[in-house]
DRENPA-3360 file (N, C-alpha, C; in nm, 2 decimals, always signed):
BEGIN
1 = XXXXXXXX = +2.87/+5.66/-2.96/+2.98/+5.73/-3.03/+3.07/+5.62/-3.08 ~ +3.11/+5.63/-3.21/+3.20/+5.53/-3.27/+3.34/+5.53/-3.21 ~ +3.40/+5.42/-3.22/+3.54/+5.40/-3.17/+3.63/+5.50/-3.24 ~ +3.62/+5.52/-3.37/+3.70/+5.61/-3.44/+3.68/+5.75/-3.39 ~ +3.56/+5.80/-3.37/+3.54/+5.93/-3.32/+3.59/+5.95/-3.18 ~ +3.57/+5.84/-3.10/+3.63/+5.85/-2.96/+3.78/+5.86/-2.96 ~ +3.85/+5.78/-3.05/+3.99/+5.79/-3.06/+4.04/+5.93/-3.11 ~ +3.96/+5.98/-3.21/+3.99/+6.11/-3.27/+3.98/+6.22/-3.16;
9 = XXXXXXXX = +3.87/+6.21/-3.08/+3.85/+6.31/-2.97/+3.96/+6.30/-2.86 ~ +4.00/+6.18/-2.83/+4.11/+6.16/-2.73/+4.24/+6.22/-2.78 ~ +4.27/+6.20/-2.91/+4.39/+6.26/-2.96/+4.37/+6.42/-2.97 ~ +4.26/+6.46/-3.00/+4.23/+6.61/-3.00/+4.25/+6.67/-2.86 ~ +4.20/+6.60/-2.76/+4.21/+6.64/-2.63/+4.36/+6.66/-2.58 ~ +4.44/+6.56/-2.62/+4.58/+6.57/-2.59/+4.65/+6.69/-2.66 ~ +4.61/+6.71/-2.78/+4.67/+6.82/-2.85/+4.62/+6.96/-2.80 ~ +4.49/+6.96/-2.76/+4.44/+7.09/-2.70/+4.51/+7.11/-2.57;
17 = XXXXXXXX = +4.54/+7.01/-2.49/+4.61/+7.02/-2.37/+4.75/+7.08/-2.39 ~ +4.82/+7.04/-2.50/+4.95/+7.10/-2.53/+4.94/+7.24/-2.57 ~ +4.83/+7.28/-2.63/+4.80/+7.42/-2.67/+4.75/+7.51/-2.56 ~ +4.72/+7.45/-2.45/+4.65/+7.52/-2.34/+4.75/+7.62/-2.27 ~ +4.87/+7.62/-2.29/+4.97/+7.71/-2.23/+4.99/+7.83/-2.32 ~ +4.98/+7.95/-2.26/+4.99/+8.07/-2.34/+5.13/+8.08/-2.41 ~ +5.24/+8.04/-2.34/+5.37/+8.05/-2.40/+5.38/+7.95/-2.52 ~ +5.32/+7.83/-2.51/+5.32/+7.74/-2.63/+5.25/+7.80/-2.75;
25 = XXXXXXXX = +5.14/+7.87/-2.72/+5.06/+7.93/-2.82/+5.14/+8.04/-2.89 ~ +5.21/+8.12/-2.80/+5.30/+8.23/-2.85/+5.41/+8.17/-2.94 ~ +5.47/+8.06/-2.90/+5.58/+8.00/-2.98/+5.52/+7.94/-3.11 ~ +5.41/+7.87/-3.10/+5.35/+7.82/-3.22/+5.31/+7.93/-3.32 ~ +5.25/+8.04/-3.27/+5.22/+8.15/-3.36/+5.34/+8.21/-3.42 ~ +5.45/+8.22/-3.34/+5.57/+8.28/-3.40/+5.63/+8.19/-3.51 ~ +5.63/+8.06/-3.49/+5.67/+7.96/-3.59/+5.59/+7.98/-3.71 ~ +5.46/+7.99/-3.70/+5.36/+8.00/-3.81/+5.40/+8.12/-3.89;
33 = XXXXXXXX = +5.43/+8.23/-3.83/+5.47/+8.36/-3.91/+5.60/+8.34/-3.98 ~ +5.69/+8.26/-3.93/+5.82/+8.24/-3.99/+5.82/+8.13/-4.09 ~ +5.72/+8.04/-4.09/+5.72/+7.92/-4.17/+5.81/+7.81/-4.13 ~ +5.94/+7.85/-4.11/+6.04/+7.75/-4.07/+6.15/+7.83/-4.00 ~ +6.18/+7.79/-3.87/+6.28/+7.87/-3.79/+6.35/+7.78/-3.69 ~ +6.48/+7.81/-3.66/+6.55/+7.73/-3.56/+6.53/+7.78/-3.42 ~ +6.56/+7.70/-3.33/+6.53/+7.72/-3.19/+6.60/+7.85/-3.14 ~ +6.72/+7.88/-3.19/+6.80/+8.00/-3.14/+6.72/+8.12/-3.18;
41 = XXXXXXXX = +6.67/+8.13/-3.30/+6.59/+8.24/-3.34/+6.46/+8.26/-3.26 ~ +6.40/+8.14/-3.22/+6.28/+8.15/-3.14/+6.30/+8.21/-3.01 ~ +6.40/+8.15/-2.93/+6.42/+8.21/-2.80/+6.48/+8.35/-2.80 ~ +6.57/+8.38/-2.89/+6.62/+8.52/-2.90/+6.51/+8.62/-2.94 ~ +6.43/+8.58/-3.03/+6.32/+8.68/-3.08/+6.22/+8.70/-2.97 ~ +6.18/+8.59/-2.90/+6.07/+8.60/-2.80/+6.13/+8.63/-2.66 ~ +6.26/+8.65/-2.66/+6.33/+8.68/-2.53/+6.30/+8.58/-2.42 ~ +6.32/+8.45/-2.45/+6.30/+8.34/-2.36/+6.43/+8.28/-2.33;
49 = XXXXXXXX = +6.43/+8.20/-2.22/+6.55/+8.12/-2.19/+6.55/+8.00/-2.28 ~ +6.67/+7.96/-2.32/+6.68/+7.84/-2.41/+6.62/+7.72/-2.35 ~ +6.64/+7.69/-2.23/+6.58/+7.57/-2.17/+6.43/+7.57/-2.16 ~ +6.37/+7.68/-2.13/+6.23/+7.69/-2.13/+6.17/+7.67/-2.27 ~ +6.23/+7.74/-2.37/+6.19/+7.72/-2.51/+6.20/+7.58/-2.55 ~ +6.31/+7.51/-2.52/+6.32/+7.37/-2.56/+6.22/+7.28/-2.49 ~ +6.19/+7.31/-2.36/+6.08/+7.23/-2.29/+5.95/+7.24/-2.36 ~ +5.91/+7.37/-2.40/+5.78/+7.39/-2.46/+5.78/+7.33/-2.61;
57 = XXXXXXXX = +5.89/+7.34/-2.68/+5.90/+7.28/-2.81/+5.89/+7.13/-2.80 ~ +5.94/+7.07/-2.70/+5.93/+6.92/-2.68/+5.79/+6.88/-2.67 ~ +5.71/+6.96/-2.59/+5.57/+6.93/-2.57/+5.49/+6.95/-2.70 ~ +5.53/+7.05/-2.78/+5.46/+7.07/-2.91/+5.50/+6.96/-3.01 ~ +5.63/+6.91/-3.00/+5.67/+6.80/-3.09/+5.60/+6.67/-3.05 ~ +5.59/+6.64/-2.92/+5.53/+6.52/-2.87/+5.38/+6.52/-2.91 ~ +5.32/+6.64/-2.92/+5.18/+6.65/-2.96/+5.17/+6.65/-3.11 ~ +5.28/+6.64/-3.18/+5.29/+6.64/-3.33/+5.24/+6.77/-3.39;
65 = XXXXXXXX = +5.25/+6.88/-3.31/+5.20/+7.01/-3.36/+5.31/+7.09/-3.44 ~ +5.43/+7.05/-3.42/+5.54/+7.10/-3.50/+5.62/+6.99/-3.56 ~ +5.68/+7.02/-3.67/+5.77/+6.92/-3.74/+5.91/+6.98/-3.74 ~ +6.01/+6.89/-3.74/+6.15/+6.93/-3.74/+6.22/+6.88/-3.86 ~ +6.31/+6.96/-3.91/+6.41/+6.92/-4.02/+6.54/+6.96/-3.97 ~ +6.64/+6.88/-4.01/+6.78/+6.92/-3.97/+6.85/+6.97/-4.09 ~ +6.93/+7.07/-4.07/+7.02/+7.13/-4.17/+7.15/+7.15/-4.11 ~ +7.25/+7.05/-4.12/+7.37/+7.06/-4.05/+7.35/+7.05/-3.90;
73 = XXXXXXXX = +7.40/+7.15/-3.83/+7.39/+7.14/-3.68/+7.26/+7.21/-3.64 ~ +7.18/+7.27/-3.73/+7.06/+7.34/-3.69/+6.93/+7.25/-3.71 ~ +6.84/+7.26/-3.62/+6.71/+7.19/-3.63/+6.61/+7.30/-3.65 ~ +6.53/+7.29/-3.76/+6.43/+7.39/-3.79/+6.29/+7.34/-3.76 ~ +6.21/+7.43/-3.71/+6.07/+7.39/-3.67/+5.97/+7.45/-3.76 ~ +5.87/+7.38/-3.79/+5.76/+7.43/-3.87/+5.63/+7.38/-3.82 ~ +5.52/+7.44/-3.85/+5.39/+7.40/-3.79/+5.34/+7.28/-3.87 ~ +5.28/+7.18/-3.80/+5.22/+7.07/-3.87/+5.07/+7.10/-3.89;
81 = XXXXXXXX = +5.04/+7.16/-4.00/+4.91/+7.21/-4.03/+4.81/+7.09/-4.05 ~ +4.86/+6.98/-4.10/+4.77/+6.86/-4.11/+4.72/+6.81/-3.98 ~ +4.81/+6.81/-3.88/+4.76/+6.77/-3.74/+4.66/+6.87/-3.69 ~ +4.68/+7.00/-3.71/+4.58/+7.09/-3.66/+4.45/+7.08/-3.73 ~ +4.46/+7.05/-3.86/+4.34/+7.03/-3.94/+4.26/+6.90/-3.89 ~ +4.34/+6.80/-3.85/+4.27/+6.68/-3.81/+4.20/+6.70/-3.67 ~ +4.26/+6.78/-3.59/+4.19/+6.82/-3.46/+4.06/+6.90/-3.49 ~ +4.07/+6.99/-3.58/+3.95/+7.07/-3.61/+3.84/+6.98/-3.67;
89 = XXXXXXXX = +3.88/+6.88/-3.75/+3.79/+6.79/-3.81/+3.72/+6.70/-3.70 ~ +3.80/+6.65/-3.61/+3.75/+6.57/-3.50/+3.65/+6.64/-3.41 ~ +3.68/+6.76/-3.38/+3.59/+6.84/-3.30/+3.46/+6.87/-3.37 ~ +3.48/+6.91/-3.50/+3.36/+6.94/-3.58/+3.27/+6.82/-3.60 ~ +3.33/+6.70/-3.61/+3.25/+6.57/-3.62/+3.18/+6.55/-3.49 ~ +3.24/+6.57/-3.38/+3.18/+6.55/-3.25/+3.06/+6.64/-3.24 ~ +3.08/+6.77/-3.27/+2.97/+6.87/-3.26/+2.86/+6.84/-3.35 ~ +2.89/+6.78/-3.47/+2.78/+6.74/-3.56/+2.70/+6.63/-3.51;
97 = XX = +2.76/+6.54/-3.43/+2.69/+6.43/-3.37/+2.60/+6.46/-3.26 ~ +2.62/+6.57/-3.20/+2.54/+6.62/-3.08/+2.40/+6.66/-3.12;
% end
């Protein structure tokens, strides 16, 4: 297995680990439906505690699954579709090599 493929798979594994939690999947799906949304709307709409929402968003940010933009005092979240696409590509490449 090439070094590039190994690195891609390692990155994909970390991202999949971030997605492995049902609440993070719910948050990511909610962000996807809204295109761009701030944290207040996320936790109010999903009826979550602010601290729990922030913890899960931090994990999604660290995995680069969401992107943030600031508008005044608000931070808006959106899905990083390029990162998700790269994970799909890495997994597909691995499966093609098998």
